[in-house]
C-alpha positions, 0 to 999 in steps of 0.5 A: 577500542579493542574487541574486548571492550566493544559493546553489542548494541543490537538489543540496546535501546537507550541503555534498556535491554530489549526485554525490559523495553517490551516489559515497559511497553506492556505495562504502559499498554495494560495501564491504559487499555482503551487508548491502546486498543484505539491506537491498535485499530488506527495502526491496523486501519493504516496498514490495511489501506496500504495493503489495499493500495498495493494490491490494487496497483496492478489493476490501476495501472492496467486501467490507466493503460487501457483508458489512455489507449481508448482516449487517444484513439480517433476514428480513422478513414477506414473506420468511416468507410466501415460505418458507411457500409454498415449503414447501407447493409440492411441485415 
């Protein structure tokens, strides 16, 4: 194909221009407003959950690191010695 005959498919949606596709979607959405609103709320809820998961990811990672370090720590002999000293000290 020569450069003259190449098509610009960046705004081509199955033979429909991007503007006409938007117009068609708007007409369909206005024809069924309650279903459109219901779908929009579903998409907003889904995106909200995803954003919340992404926002909480660093806190979950930090919690996992702290929990794993605390869960695997067993008392050492030094901990045992300090505990015995604390029990004897009346102050």
